[in-house]
C-alpha positions in Angstrom: -4.1 19.9 25.2 -4.9 16.1 25.4 -7.7 16.6 22.7 -5.2 18.4 20.3 -2.6 15.6 20.8 -5.3 13.0 19.9 -6.5 15.1 16.9 -2.9 15.4 15.7 -2.4 11.6 16.1 -5.6 10.9 14.1 -4.5 13.3 11.3 -1.0 11.9 11.2 -2.4 8.3 10.9 -4.8 9.4 8.1 -1.9 11.1 6.1 0.3 8.1 6.6 -2.5 5.8 5.4 -3.2 7.9 2.3 0.4 8.4 1.2 2.0 5.2 2.5 -0.1 3.0 0.2 1.8 2.1 -3.0 -0.3 -0.5 -4.8 1.0 -0.6 -8.3 -1.6 -3.0 -9.7 -4.0 -1.5 -12.3 -7.1 -2.7 -10.5 -8.2 -3.1 -6.9 -8.3 0.5 -5.5 -10.7 1.1 -2.7 -13.0 3.9 -4.1 -13.8 5.4 -0.6 -10.1 5.8 0.2 -9.6 7.4 -3.2 -12.4 9.8 -2.7 -11.0 10.8 0.7 -7.6 11.4 -0.9 -9.1 13.5 -3.7 -11.1 15.6 -1.2 -8.1 16.3 0.9 -5.8 16.9 -2.0 -8.2 19.3 -3.8 -7.6 21.9 -1.1 -4.0 22.0 -2.2 -5.0 22.7 -5.8 -1.7 21.2 -7.2 -0.9 17.5 -6.7 1.6 15.0 -8.1 -0.1 12.8 -10.6 1.0 9.2 -11.5 -0.8 6.9 -13.9 -0.4 3.3 -15.0 -2.3 2.1 -18.1 -2.8 -1.2 -19.9 -4.5 -0.8 -23.3 -5.5 -2.4 -26.6 -4.5 -1.0 -30.0 -6.8 -0.8 -33.0 -5.5 0.6 -36.3 -8.4 2.4 -38.1 -9.1 4.1 -41.4 -6.9 4.4 -44.2 -4.2 1.8 -44.0 -0.7 3.0 -43.2 1.7 4.5 -44.1 2.4 7.4 -44.0 0.0 8.3 -41.1 -1.3 5.5 -38.8 -4.6 6.3 -37.1 -5.1 4.3 -33.9 -7.6 4.0 -31.1 -6.4 2.9 -27.7 -8.8 1.6 -25.1 -8.0 0.2 -21.7 -8.0 0.5 -18.0 -5.7 2.4 -15.6 -5.1 3.5 -12.1 -4.0 7.0 -11.1 -2.7 8.5 -7.9 -4.5 10.2 -6.3 -7.8 9.8 -8.2 -8.1 6.0 -8.5 -9.2 3.7 -11.3 -10.4 4.8 -14.7 -11.3 3.7 -18.2 -9.2 5.0 -21.1 -10.2 6.0 -24.6 -7.8 7.8 -26.9 -7.2 8.5 -30.5 -3.7 8.9 -32.0 -2.0 9.8 -35.2 1.4 8.3 -35.8 3.7 9.6 -38.5 5.9 6.7 -39.6 7.7 8.6 -42.3 10.2 10.0 -39.8 12.6 8.2 -37.5 11.9 8.1 -34.6 8.2 8.2 -35.5 6.1 11.2 -34.3 2.8 10.7 -32.4 0.0 13.0 -31.4 -2.7 11.6 -29.0 -5.9 12.9 -27.4 -7.0 11.1 -24.2 -10.1 10.8 -22.1 -9.9 9.1 -18.7 -13.4 8.3 -17.3 -13.3 7.7 -13.6 -15.8 5.6 -11.6 -18.0 8.5 -10.7 -18.3 9.5 -14.4 -16.0 12.5 -14.3 -13.6 12.8 -17.2 -10.0 14.1 -17.4 -8.8 15.2 -20.8 -5.2 15.2 -22.1 -3.2 15.7 -25.2 0.3 14.4 -25.8 3.2 14.7 -28.3 5.9 12.1 -28.4 8.1 9.8 -30.4 9.1 6.2 -30.5 11.0 3.5 -32.3 10.2 0.0 -33.3 13.1 -2.3 -32.5 12.9 -5.3 -33.1 9.9 -5.4 -35.4 6.6 -5.6 -33.4 8.1 -4.1 -30.3 7.7 -0.3 -29.8 9.2 1.9 -27.2 7.8 5.4 -26.9 7.9 8.6 -24.7 6.8 12.2 -24.7 5.1 15.0 -22.9 1.4 15.4 -22.0 -0.8 18.4 -21.2 -4.0 18.3 -19.1 -6.7 20.3 -21.0 -9.7 20.1 -18.6 -12.5 17.6 -18.4 -15.9 17.3 -16.8 -17.2 17.3 -13.2 -14.3 17.5 -10.7 -11.9 18.1 -13.6 -13.7 20.9 -15.5 -10.9 23.4 -14.6 -8.0 21.0 -14.5 -4.7 21.9 -16.0 -1.3 20.3 -15.7 1.5 18.6 -17.5 4.2 15.9 -17.3 5.9 13.1 -19.2 4.9 9.6 -20.3 6.8 6.5 -21.4 5.8 3.0 -22.4 6.0 0.0 -24.7 3.7 -1.7 -27.2 3.5 -5.1 -28.8 2.1 -4.4 -32.2 1.7 -8.1 -33.0 -0.5 -8.6 -29.9 -2.1 -5.2 -30.3 -1.5 -4.3 -26.7 0.4 -1.6 -24.9 1.3 -0.2 -21.5 2.6 3.1 -20.3 3.1 5.4 -17.2 2.5 9.1 -16.8 4.1 11.3 -14.2 3.4 15.0 -13.7 1.2 17.5 -11.8 -2.5 18.4 -11.9 -3.8 21.8 -10.8 -7.2 23.4 -10.5 -9.2 20.2 -10.1 -12.2 20.0 -7.7 -14.9 21.3 -10.0 -16.0 24.8 -11.2 -14.5 27.7 -9.3 -11.5 25.7 -7.9 
């Protein structure tokens, strides 16, 4: 009896430590704690997913309009998987209002595993140089731990086109992560 009370206390402390931490900075996540959270969460097979990203914006290939081709690179932090690097390509149709945007994302985590997404959204530029955007994302797999991942959610953010920088947050769920067979 005493041993099970001790075990319950240790488990309760671990759960509180994992879920009670709410560091909103983009960097500075303890990788060992993140790995523990992922291992514990992967047994559940469906977890809430929250992301904060800061990125640069590079306009590429033929000059706009009507379609703007852009590359976004940056860093981010996700709960429960920890920090990652971002690379995404986007096509933005500025012939409609609000503009229409389709984006392909790759998040590369510290262990090299990748999580892949697509998104569809819209946005407005008001005042000039300041963009507000939002939409829906879909998880389409990845590599390593995320090879069978699926999921979905929403995103919203802002961009400063004069400074070529943006930031956004994603909220949703991820299922089936943990590697092949999960």
